DRENPA-3360 file (N, C-alpha, C; in nm, 2 decimals, always signed):
BEGIN
1 = XXXXXXXX = -1.21/+11.83/-3.95/-1.14/+11.81/-4.05/-1.09/+11.65/-3.99 ~ -1.08/+11.63/-3.88/-1.03/+11.48/-3.82/-1.05/+11.41/-3.73 ~ -1.09/+11.27/-3.73/-1.12/+11.27/-3.53/-1.10/+11.16/-3.52 ~ -0.96/+11.20/-3.42/-0.84/+11.13/-3.33/-0.86/+11.11/-3.20 ~ -0.77/+10.97/-3.20/-0.84/+10.86/-3.06/-0.74/+10.85/-3.05 ~ -0.65/+10.86/-2.92/-0.47/+10.76/-2.84/-0.57/+10.74/-2.66 ~ -0.52/+10.56/-2.71/-0.56/+10.57/-2.56/-0.45/+10.48/-2.57 ~ -0.42/+10.35/-2.45/-0.28/+10.34/-2.39/-0.27/+10.20/-2.56;
9 = XXXXXXXX = -0.43/+10.12/-2.57/-0.38/+10.12/-2.66/-0.41/+10.05/-2.83 ~ -0.42/+10.22/-2.86/-0.44/+10.18/-3.03/-0.43/+10.39/-2.99 ~ -0.41/+10.41/-3.14/-0.41/+10.57/-3.19/-0.50/+10.53/-3.33 ~ -0.53/+10.62/-3.35/-0.61/+10.68/-3.43/-0.68/+10.79/-3.46 ~ -0.72/+10.82/-3.57/-0.74/+10.94/-3.69/-0.79/+10.90/-3.88 ~ -0.91/+10.99/-3.79/-1.04/+10.93/-3.98/-1.09/+11.09/-3.96 ~ -1.02/+11.07/-4.10/-1.13/+11.18/-4.11/-1.26/+11.24/-4.08 ~ -1.31/+11.32/-4.05/-1.44/+11.36/-4.04/-1.53/+11.33/-4.08;
17 = XXXXXXXX = -1.52/+11.33/-4.25/-1.59/+11.34/-4.32/-1.65/+11.13/-4.37 ~ -1.60/+11.05/-4.31/-1.61/+10.91/-4.25/-1.57/+10.89/-4.19 ~ -1.65/+10.98/-4.14/-1.66/+10.87/-3.96/-1.78/+10.87/-3.92 ~ -1.85/+10.74/-4.03/-1.99/+10.71/-3.97/-1.97/+10.62/-3.87 ~ -2.11/+10.53/-3.82/-2.14/+10.41/-3.75/-2.09/+10.29/-3.77 ~ -2.09/+10.28/-3.90/-1.98/+10.20/-3.97/-1.89/+10.21/-3.93 ~ -1.81/+10.26/-4.07/-1.69/+10.36/-4.04/-1.61/+10.30/-3.84 ~ -1.66/+10.32/-3.76/-1.66/+10.39/-3.63/-1.65/+10.21/-3.60;
25 = XXXXXXXX = -1.81/+10.13/-3.65/-1.80/+9.96/-3.60/-1.68/+9.92/-3.64 ~ -1.61/+9.94/-3.81/-1.49/+9.88/-3.88/-1.35/+9.89/-3.82 ~ -1.34/+10.07/-3.74/-1.25/+10.07/-3.69/-1.21/+10.02/-3.55 ~ -1.35/+9.96/-3.54/-1.30/+9.93/-3.38/-1.21/+9.77/-3.38 ~ -1.24/+9.67/-3.50/-1.22/+9.57/-3.50/-1.24/+9.51/-3.67 ~ -1.13/+9.62/-3.75/-1.01/+9.58/-3.84/-1.07/+9.44/-3.90 ~ -0.96/+9.35/-3.78/-0.92/+9.21/-3.84/-1.08/+9.11/-3.86 ~ -1.18/+9.16/-3.81/-1.25/+9.08/-3.93/-1.27/+9.07/-4.06;
33 = XXXXXXXX = -1.25/+9.19/-4.09/-1.32/+9.26/-4.27/-1.19/+9.15/-4.37 ~ -1.07/+9.15/-4.24/-0.96/+9.00/-4.31/-0.94/+8.80/-4.23 ~ -1.06/+8.81/-4.22/-1.12/+8.66/-4.18/-1.24/+8.72/-4.26 ~ -1.34/+8.80/-4.31/-1.43/+8.74/-4.41/-1.43/+8.72/-4.54 ~ -1.48/+8.61/-4.62/-1.43/+8.57/-4.78/-1.52/+8.66/-4.88 ~ -1.63/+8.71/-4.84/-1.70/+8.84/-4.87/-1.60/+8.94/-4.94 ~ -1.49/+9.01/-4.86/-1.40/+9.06/-4.94/-1.32/+9.02/-5.00 ~ -1.23/+9.15/-5.14/-1.17/+9.08/-5.22/-1.02/+9.12/-5.17;
41 = XXXXXXXX = -0.95/+9.04/-5.22/-0.79/+9.05/-5.11/-0.68/+9.13/-5.25 ~ -0.64/+9.14/-5.21/-0.58/+9.22/-5.34/-0.40/+9.10/-5.34 ~ -0.39/+9.03/-5.15/-0.23/+9.05/-5.15/-0.31/+8.99/-4.96 ~ -0.23/+8.79/-4.96/-0.32/+8.83/-4.87/-0.25/+8.68/-4.81 ~ -0.12/+8.66/-4.74/-0.05/+8.55/-4.78/+0.00/+8.49/-4.65 ~ +0.06/+8.39/-4.56/+0.07/+8.37/-4.46/+0.21/+8.39/-4.45 ~ +0.30/+8.45/-4.38/+0.46/+8.51/-4.39/+0.50/+8.69/-4.47 ~ +0.31/+8.68/-4.54/+0.29/+8.86/-4.64/+0.39/+8.95/-4.53;
49 = XXXXXXXX = +0.41/+9.03/-4.52/+0.47/+9.20/-4.52/+0.37/+9.29/-4.51 ~ +0.29/+9.25/-4.52/+0.12/+9.33/-4.52/+0.04/+9.21/-4.55 ~ -0.07/+9.23/-4.55/-0.19/+9.23/-4.62/-0.26/+9.32/-4.64 ~ -0.32/+9.28/-4.76/-0.43/+9.40/-4.86/-0.53/+9.35/-4.85 ~ -0.74/+9.41/-4.86/-0.86/+9.44/-4.94/-0.87/+9.49/-4.97 ~ -0.96/+9.47/-5.02/-1.11/+9.60/-5.08/-1.24/+9.56/-5.03 ~ -1.26/+9.66/-4.91/-1.36/+9.63/-4.85/-1.49/+9.78/-4.93 ~ -1.57/+9.76/-4.82/-1.74/+9.83/-4.89/-1.81/+9.87/-4.78;
57 = XXXXXXXX = -1.76/+10.00/-4.76/-1.88/+10.11/-4.68/-1.93/+10.18/-4.68 ~ -2.13/+10.17/-4.64/-2.16/+10.29/-4.75/-2.14/+10.36/-4.88 ~ -2.15/+10.20/-4.97/-2.25/+10.19/-5.10/-2.08/+10.33/-5.14 ~ -1.96/+10.26/-5.13/-1.83/+10.34/-5.12/-1.68/+10.19/-5.08 ~ -1.57/+10.20/-5.16/-1.53/+10.10/-5.22/-1.40/+10.18/-5.15 ~ -1.32/+10.14/-5.05/-1.22/+10.15/-5.03/-1.10/+10.01/-5.00 ~ -0.96/+10.10/-4.98/-0.84/+9.92/-4.99/-0.80/+9.98/-4.83 ~ -0.76/+9.85/-4.78/-0.75/+9.85/-4.58/-0.59/+9.78/-4.69;
65 = XXXXXXXX = -0.48/+9.85/-4.55/-0.40/+9.80/-4.57/-0.33/+9.78/-4.43 ~ -0.23/+9.66/-4.43/-0.22/+9.60/-4.29/-0.12/+9.51/-4.32 ~ -0.04/+9.59/-4.20/+0.13/+9.63/-4.16/+0.10/+9.49/-4.07 ~ +0.17/+9.36/-4.12/+0.18/+9.25/-3.96/+0.32/+9.29/-3.96 ~ +0.35/+9.27/-3.80/+0.43/+9.27/-3.71/+0.51/+9.16/-3.77 ~ +0.68/+9.19/-3.74/+0.76/+9.05/-3.73/+0.84/+8.98/-3.58 ~ +0.80/+9.01/-3.56/+0.79/+8.96/-3.40/+0.82/+9.06/-3.29 ~ +0.84/+9.03/-3.17/+0.89/+9.08/-2.99/+1.00/+9.14/-3.05;
73 = XXXXXXXX = +1.15/+9.10/-3.07/+1.25/+9.23/-3.09/+1.28/+9.30/-3.20 ~ +1.20/+9.27/-3.34/+1.13/+9.37/-3.39/+1.04/+9.48/-3.41 ~ +1.01/+9.46/-3.28/+0.86/+9.57/-3.20/+0.96/+9.67/-3.16 ~ +1.11/+9.59/-3.07/+1.21/+9.72/-2.96/+1.28/+9.74/-3.08 ~ +1.30/+9.70/-3.13/+1.43/+9.82/-3.24/+1.31/+9.91/-3.35 ~ +1.20/+9.88/-3.37/+1.13/+10.01/-3.46/+1.05/+10.07/-3.38 ~ +1.07/+10.04/-3.29/+1.01/+10.19/-3.09/+0.98/+10.38/-3.20 ~ +1.08/+10.41/-3.18/+1.12/+10.48/-3.22/+1.09/+10.49/-3.36;
81 = XXXXXXXX = +1.09/+10.46/-3.40/+1.09/+10.50/-3.58/+0.89/+10.48/-3.52 ~ +0.86/+10.60/-3.70/+0.68/+10.59/-3.66/+0.65/+10.49/-3.79 ~ +0.54/+10.49/-3.78/+0.52/+10.30/-3.83/+0.52/+10.31/-4.01 ~ +0.51/+10.20/-4.06/+0.47/+10.22/-4.20/+0.31/+10.26/-4.22 ~ +0.29/+10.22/-4.15/+0.16/+10.31/-4.15/+0.08/+10.41/-4.17 ~ +0.17/+10.46/-3.97/+0.21/+10.69/-4.02/+0.24/+10.71/-4.14 ~ +0.38/+10.63/-4.21/+0.40/+10.69/-4.28/+0.31/+10.69/-4.40 ~ +0.29/+10.60/-4.45/+0.23/+10.67/-4.59/+0.12/+10.74/-4.56;
89 = XXXXXXXX = +0.02/+10.72/-4.42/-0.03/+10.84/-4.41/-0.03/+10.94/-4.47 ~ +0.04/+11.04/-4.38/+0.15/+11.13/-4.39/+0.25/+11.16/-4.54 ~ +0.27/+11.07/-4.62/+0.37/+11.11/-4.74/+0.19/+11.15/-4.81 ~ +0.06/+11.04/-4.74/-0.03/+11.05/-4.93/-0.09/+11.23/-4.91 ~ -0.09/+11.26/-4.77/-0.12/+11.41/-4.72/-0.05/+11.50/-4.83 ~ +0.11/+11.46/-4.80/+0.23/+11.55/-4.89/+0.15/+11.49/-4.98 ~ +0.15/+11.46/-5.05/+0.10/+11.44/-5.25/+0.04/+11.54/-5.27 ~ -0.06/+11.50/-5.20/-0.21/+11.58/-5.21/-0.26/+11.69/-5.17;
97 = XXXXXXXX = -0.13/+11.78/-5.14/-0.12/+11.99/-5.17/-0.05/+11.96/-5.20 ~ +0.08/+11.82/-5.31/+0.15/+11.91/-5.39/+0.06/+11.86/-5.52 ~ -0.04/+11.84/-5.54/-0.11/+11.84/-5.64/-0.10/+11.66/-5.73 ~ -0.03/+11.54/-5.72/+0.10/+11.46/-5.74/-0.08/+11.36/-5.71 ~ -0.12/+11.24/-5.80/-0.19/+11.18/-5.79/-0.20/+11.06/-5.71 ~ -0.21/+11.05/-5.57/-0.27/+10.94/-5.51/-0.40/+10.90/-5.47 ~ -0.45/+10.80/-5.37/-0.54/+10.77/-5.35/-0.56/+10.82/-5.23 ~ -0.73/+10.87/-5.18/-0.73/+10.89/-5.09/-0.66/+10.84/-4.93;
105 = XXXXXXXX = -0.61/+10.99/-4.83/-0.60/+10.90/-4.71/-0.70/+10.89/-4.62 ~ -0.77/+10.78/-4.63/-0.88/+10.85/-4.53/-0.82/+10.81/-4.34 ~ -0.74/+10.72/-4.28/-0.71/+10.67/-4.14/-0.64/+10.59/-4.17 ~ -0.59/+10.61/-4.07/-0.48/+10.53/-3.97/-0.47/+10.51/-3.87 ~ -0.47/+10.38/-3.79/-0.46/+10.29/-3.64/-0.32/+10.21/-3.66 ~ -0.29/+10.21/-3.49/-0.18/+10.18/-3.42/-0.22/+10.13/-3.34 ~ -0.21/+10.03/-3.32/-0.20/+9.89/-3.19/-0.11/+9.89/-3.15 ~ -0.14/+9.90/-3.01/+0.01/+9.86/-2.89/-0.01/+9.80/-2.74;
113 = XXXXXXXX = +0.10/+9.75/-2.70/+0.09/+9.63/-2.60/+0.18/+9.75/-2.50 ~ +0.15/+9.78/-2.45/+0.27/+9.87/-2.33/+0.29/+9.97/-2.49 ~ +0.42/+9.97/-2.46/+0.52/+10.04/-2.58/+0.53/+10.01/-2.73 ~ +0.50/+9.84/-2.73/+0.58/+9.82/-2.83/+0.50/+9.87/-2.94 ~ +0.41/+9.90/-3.05/+0.36/+9.90/-3.15/+0.35/+9.73/-3.22 ~ +0.20/+9.69/-3.20/+0.13/+9.59/-3.32/+0.08/+9.62/-3.46 ~ +0.00/+9.51/-3.47/-0.06/+9.55/-3.61/-0.02/+9.66/-3.63 ~ -0.02/+9.78/-3.78/-0.10/+9.92/-3.77/-0.16/+9.90/-3.93;
121 = XXXXXXXX = -0.27/+10.04/-3.97/-0.38/+9.96/-4.05/-0.41/+10.09/-4.17 ~ -0.33/+10.11/-4.27/-0.36/+10.22/-4.34/-0.56/+10.25/-4.41 ~ -0.58/+10.31/-4.44/-0.70/+10.29/-4.48/-0.67/+10.39/-4.59 ~ -0.79/+10.38/-4.77/-0.78/+10.46/-4.84/-0.86/+10.48/-4.96 ~ -0.94/+10.54/-5.02/-1.03/+10.53/-5.11/-0.97/+10.42/-5.21 ~ -1.07/+10.34/-5.25/-1.10/+10.29/-5.35/-1.03/+10.36/-5.49 ~ -0.93/+10.30/-5.58/-0.93/+10.39/-5.75/-0.94/+10.29/-5.83 ~ -1.07/+10.33/-5.91/-1.07/+10.24/-6.05/-1.01/+10.31/-6.11;
129 = XXXXXXXX = -0.82/+10.18/-6.08/-0.79/+10.26/-6.26/-0.71/+9.99/-6.32 ~ -0.62/+10.13/-6.41/-0.61/+10.00/-6.50/-0.46/+10.02/-6.44 ~ -0.41/+9.84/-6.41/-0.29/+9.79/-6.29/-0.23/+9.85/-6.42 ~ -0.03/+9.88/-6.36/+0.08/+9.89/-6.44/+0.11/+9.75/-6.59 ~ +0.05/+9.66/-6.40/+0.08/+9.53/-6.45/+0.07/+9.48/-6.62 ~ -0.08/+9.52/-6.58/-0.19/+9.50/-6.74/-0.15/+9.63/-6.84 ~ -0.14/+9.72/-6.85/-0.04/+9.78/-6.95/-0.02/+9.77/-7.01 ~ +0.13/+9.74/-6.94/+0.30/+9.67/-6.97/+0.28/+9.51/-7.04;
137 = XXXXXXXX = +0.22/+9.46/-6.99/+0.31/+9.27/-6.98/+0.28/+9.29/-7.13 ~ +0.42/+9.20/-7.15/+0.37/+9.11/-7.34/+0.24/+9.09/-7.39 ~ +0.25/+9.13/-7.50/+0.07/+9.11/-7.59/-0.01/+9.21/-7.57 ~ +0.03/+9.30/-7.46/-0.06/+9.42/-7.38/-0.17/+9.51/-7.45 ~ -0.32/+9.47/-7.54/-0.36/+9.56/-7.56/-0.39/+9.64/-7.55 ~ -0.32/+9.76/-7.44/-0.21/+9.94/-7.48/-0.13/+10.00/-7.48 ~ -0.08/+9.91/-7.53/+0.01/+9.98/-7.62/+0.03/+9.95/-7.69 ~ -0.05/+10.08/-7.78/-0.07/+10.23/-7.88/-0.10/+10.33/-7.75;
145 = XXXXXXXX = -0.13/+10.33/-7.62/-0.13/+10.39/-7.53/-0.02/+10.46/-7.50 ~ +0.13/+10.35/-7.48/+0.24/+10.31/-7.40/+0.34/+10.51/-7.47 ~ +0.32/+10.57/-7.52/+0.39/+10.72/-7.56/+0.27/+10.79/-7.45 ~ +0.15/+10.83/-7.46/+0.13/+10.89/-7.36/+0.16/+10.89/-7.22 ~ +0.15/+10.72/-7.23/+0.14/+10.67/-7.05/+0.27/+10.76/-7.04 ~ +0.39/+10.66/-7.13/+0.49/+10.74/-7.07/+0.59/+10.89/-7.10 ~ +0.46/+10.93/-7.13/+0.51/+11.12/-7.08/+0.41/+11.11/-6.95 ~ +0.33/+11.04/-6.88/+0.28/+11.12/-6.80/+0.40/+11.00/-6.68;
153 = XXXXXXXX = +0.44/+10.89/-6.65/+0.49/+10.94/-6.58/+0.66/+11.05/-6.61 ~ +0.71/+11.02/-6.72/+0.72/+11.13/-6.70/+0.81/+11.27/-6.63 ~ +0.65/+11.28/-6.68/+0.52/+11.43/-6.65/+0.60/+11.44/-6.45 ~ +0.50/+11.32/-6.41/+0.57/+11.25/-6.28/+0.72/+11.27/-6.19 ~ +0.79/+11.23/-6.27/+0.89/+11.23/-6.28/+0.97/+11.40/-6.19 ~ +0.98/+11.44/-6.32/+1.03/+11.59/-6.30/+0.94/+11.68/-6.16 ~ +0.83/+11.59/-6.19/+0.73/+11.71/-6.06/+0.77/+11.67/-5.92 ~ +0.79/+11.51/-5.86/+0.90/+11.44/-5.74/+0.99/+11.51/-5.79;
161 = XXXXXXXX = +1.09/+11.53/-5.89/+1.24/+11.60/-5.82/+1.26/+11.76/-5.79 ~ +1.19/+11.83/-5.83/+1.14/+12.00/-5.83/+1.06/+11.97/-5.59 ~ +1.03/+11.82/-5.60/+0.98/+11.84/-5.49/+1.10/+11.85/-5.42 ~ +1.20/+11.70/-5.45/+1.29/+11.64/-5.34/+1.28/+11.61/-5.36 ~ +1.12/+11.47/-5.41/+1.07/+11.32/-5.32/+1.18/+11.25/-5.41 ~ +1.17/+11.15/-5.35/+1.24/+10.97/-5.34/+1.08/+10.86/-5.29 ~ +1.03/+10.78/-5.36/+1.00/+10.67/-5.40/+1.00/+10.62/-5.36 ~ +1.12/+10.53/-5.33/+1.19/+10.36/-5.30/+1.15/+10.25/-5.36;
169 = XXXXXXXX = +1.08/+10.31/-5.44/+1.03/+10.13/-5.51/+0.95/+10.19/-5.65 ~ +1.00/+10.31/-5.72/+0.90/+10.32/-5.78/+0.93/+10.26/-5.95 ~ +0.78/+10.18/-5.97/+0.80/+10.12/-6.09/+0.66/+10.07/-6.13 ~ +0.63/+10.06/-6.18/+0.45/+10.02/-6.34/+0.38/+9.92/-6.20 ~ +0.41/+9.87/-6.12/+0.37/+9.78/-6.05/+0.29/+9.85/-5.91 ~ +0.35/+9.94/-5.89/+0.35/+10.03/-5.79/+0.28/+10.21/-5.87 ~ +0.18/+10.20/-5.95/+0.11/+10.22/-6.05/-0.04/+10.18/-6.03 ~ -0.13/+10.31/-6.02/-0.27/+10.29/-6.09/-0.30/+10.38/-6.16;
177 = XXXXXXXX = -0.36/+10.37/-6.33/-0.38/+10.46/-6.46/-0.51/+10.52/-6.50 ~ -0.50/+10.61/-6.48/-0.66/+10.64/-6.51/-0.67/+10.73/-6.63 ~ -0.70/+10.72/-6.73/-0.69/+10.80/-6.79/-0.56/+10.82/-6.89 ~ -0.49/+10.71/-6.85/-0.34/+10.65/-6.94/-0.28/+10.80/-6.82 ~ -0.31/+10.84/-6.69/-0.20/+10.93/-6.60/-0.19/+10.79/-6.46 ~ -0.08/+10.87/-6.37/-0.10/+10.80/-6.32/-0.11/+10.81/-6.21 ~ -0.10/+10.70/-6.05/-0.21/+10.76/-5.96/-0.02/+10.63/-5.86 ~ -0.06/+10.72/-5.80/+0.12/+10.68/-5.74/+0.11/+10.60/-5.63;
185 = XXXXXXXX = +0.10/+10.50/-5.62/+0.11/+10.40/-5.51/+0.17/+10.31/-5.36 ~ +0.15/+10.30/-5.20/+0.23/+10.26/-5.14/+0.43/+10.35/-5.14 ~ +0.34/+10.45/-5.07/+0.44/+10.54/-5.00/+0.53/+10.57/-4.85 ~ +0.49/+10.39/-4.86/+0.57/+10.40/-4.66/+0.73/+10.38/-4.70 ~ +0.76/+10.40/-4.77/+0.95/+10.43/-4.77/+1.05/+10.56/-4.87 ~ +0.90/+10.64/-4.92/+0.86/+10.75/-4.99/+0.96/+10.84/-4.88 ~ +1.08/+10.89/-4.95/+1.13/+11.02/-4.89/+1.10/+11.17/-4.89 ~ +1.11/+11.28/-4.78/+1.10/+11.39/-4.93/+1.23/+11.47/-4.87;
193 = XXXXXXXX = +1.36/+11.53/-4.96/+1.45/+11.56/-4.93/+1.45/+11.69/-4.82 ~ +1.58/+11.77/-4.78/+1.53/+11.90/-4.76/+1.68/+11.98/-4.86 ~ +1.73/+11.92/-4.93/+1.84/+11.95/-5.00/+1.85/+11.86/-5.18 ~ +1.86/+11.95/-5.21/+1.97/+11.88/-5.36/+2.06/+11.84/-5.41 ~ +2.10/+11.70/-5.31/+2.20/+11.70/-5.22/+2.26/+11.62/-5.36 ~ +2.35/+11.53/-5.34/+2.41/+11.44/-5.41/+2.32/+11.27/-5.34 ~ +2.33/+11.34/-5.19/+2.23/+11.21/-5.22/+2.08/+11.13/-5.28 ~ +2.02/+11.26/-5.25/+1.93/+11.27/-5.30/+1.89/+11.26/-5.44;
201 = XXXXXXXX = +2.03/+11.29/-5.51/+2.04/+11.27/-5.67/+2.10/+11.06/-5.67 ~ +2.16/+11.06/-5.62/+2.18/+10.92/-5.62/+1.97/+10.85/-5.64 ~ +1.95/+10.86/-5.48/+1.83/+10.76/-5.47/+1.74/+10.80/-5.59 ~ +1.72/+10.99/-5.62/+1.67/+10.95/-5.72/+1.67/+10.86/-5.90 ~ +1.80/+10.91/-5.94/+1.91/+10.78/-6.01/+1.86/+10.64/-6.02 ~ +1.82/+10.59/-5.86/+1.81/+10.49/-5.82/+1.68/+10.46/-5.86 ~ +1.55/+10.54/-5.84/+1.46/+10.55/-5.83/+1.41/+10.52/-6.02 ~ +1.43/+10.59/-6.15/+1.49/+10.61/-6.20/+1.56/+10.44/-6.31;
209 = XXXXXXXX = +1.61/+10.42/-6.22/+1.71/+10.25/-6.27/+1.56/+10.16/-6.21 ~ +1.56/+10.13/-6.10/+1.42/+10.03/-6.07/+1.25/+10.10/-6.16 ~ +1.27/+10.17/-6.21/+1.16/+10.13/-6.27/+1.15/+10.12/-6.45 ~ +1.33/+10.14/-6.47/+1.35/+10.08/-6.65/+1.40/+9.91/-6.57 ~ +1.46/+9.84/-6.47/+1.44/+9.70/-6.45/+1.35/+9.61/-6.46 ~ +1.27/+9.72/-6.35/+1.10/+9.59/-6.33/+1.10/+9.59/-6.46 ~ +1.04/+9.71/-6.53/+1.00/+9.75/-6.72/+0.99/+9.57/-6.72 ~ +1.12/+9.68/-6.79/+1.22/+9.47/-6.86/+1.25/+9.37/-6.78;
217 = XXXXXXXX = +1.14/+9.39/-6.69/+1.15/+9.22/-6.61/+1.03/+9.18/-6.65 ~ +0.85/+9.31/-6.73/+0.76/+9.24/-6.80/+0.74/+9.20/-6.85 ~ +0.82/+9.36/-6.97/+0.85/+9.38/-7.10/+0.96/+9.39/-7.17 ~ +1.01/+9.34/-7.21/+1.17/+9.42/-7.23/+1.11/+9.56/-7.39 ~ +1.05/+9.50/-7.51/+0.98/+9.63/-7.53/+0.99/+9.73/-7.49 ~ +0.81/+9.75/-7.40/+0.86/+9.85/-7.32/+0.96/+9.94/-7.20 ~ +1.03/+9.84/-7.19/+1.18/+9.94/-7.17/+1.24/+9.96/-7.20 ~ +1.27/+9.90/-7.32/+1.35/+9.97/-7.42/+1.30/+10.08/-7.53;
225 = XXXXXXXX = +1.14/+10.05/-7.50/+1.07/+10.21/-7.64/+1.10/+10.30/-7.47 ~ +1.14/+10.31/-7.28/+1.04/+10.43/-7.21/+1.22/+10.47/-7.17 ~ +1.34/+10.36/-7.20/+1.47/+10.41/-7.16/+1.48/+10.50/-7.27 ~ +1.44/+10.53/-7.44/+1.48/+10.56/-7.53/+1.44/+10.71/-7.55 ~ +1.29/+10.73/-7.50/+1.26/+10.83/-7.44/+1.30/+10.91/-7.28 ~ +1.36/+10.79/-7.23/+1.46/+10.93/-7.03/+1.55/+10.96/-7.17 ~ +1.59/+10.94/-7.20/+1.77/+10.96/-7.27/+1.73/+11.07/-7.38 ~ +1.61/+11.03/-7.46/+1.61/+11.21/-7.55/+1.53/+11.31/-7.47;
233 = XXXXXX = +1.45/+11.28/-7.32/+1.43/+11.42/-7.29/+1.53/+11.45/-7.14 ~ +1.63/+11.37/-7.14/+1.75/+11.40/-7.04/+1.66/+11.37/-6.96 ~ +1.60/+11.31/-6.84/+1.54/+11.27/-6.71/+1.60/+11.26/-6.64 ~ +1.71/+11.11/-6.70/+1.82/+11.08/-6.55/+1.95/+11.27/-6.58 ~ +1.85/+11.30/-6.56/+1.98/+11.45/-6.62/+1.96/+11.49/-6.52 ~ +1.86/+11.54/-6.44/+1.78/+11.63/-6.43/+1.88/+11.70/-6.27;
% end
């Protein structure tokens, strides 16, 4: 099911159904795609913690996310912690197994310089969906669909609560929407809690508060509608 490779210089896992000769060549030198002006970039700026691009292989689109190292001492401090790319890989599989929509994970690659972790990469399938910002921006053409979309977001929250999962940056900008249903993105800080503890409930409430706060920054009318629905459905009291 997976191709695996582990050497002193790198660690790689890739789904076998995607591990073609073209994929192999890509994974041998991933950074070439970030220098290629043919590829479309979602996020590419000096000093960013991540660089995100869209690439095409075998007539199929993928999203590649590179987590940029912050320096030698930061690498020393993070040696014993899983990389953000590996957390995204594991969390994506966890959500897949529980029927939560998220882009399909394809590969994870971690580079090493001796024991120090260098750049890490997470490759996923491209999802052709609407961005949350486009749906909820001021004068949005999708305003008539907000009620249905909020219901789907709250259904997602109920599922995450039942699984004792917190996202840590739950917001509309970390979702794509396909047929008015959310596809959850940016899972590198997602946490799976063992118990229905005060700590879990605190972090779940933070996810709801963050969702409302960021939504309000985009469109106060959308926030007001969402907040009313949350209160009526007692989502915050789960």
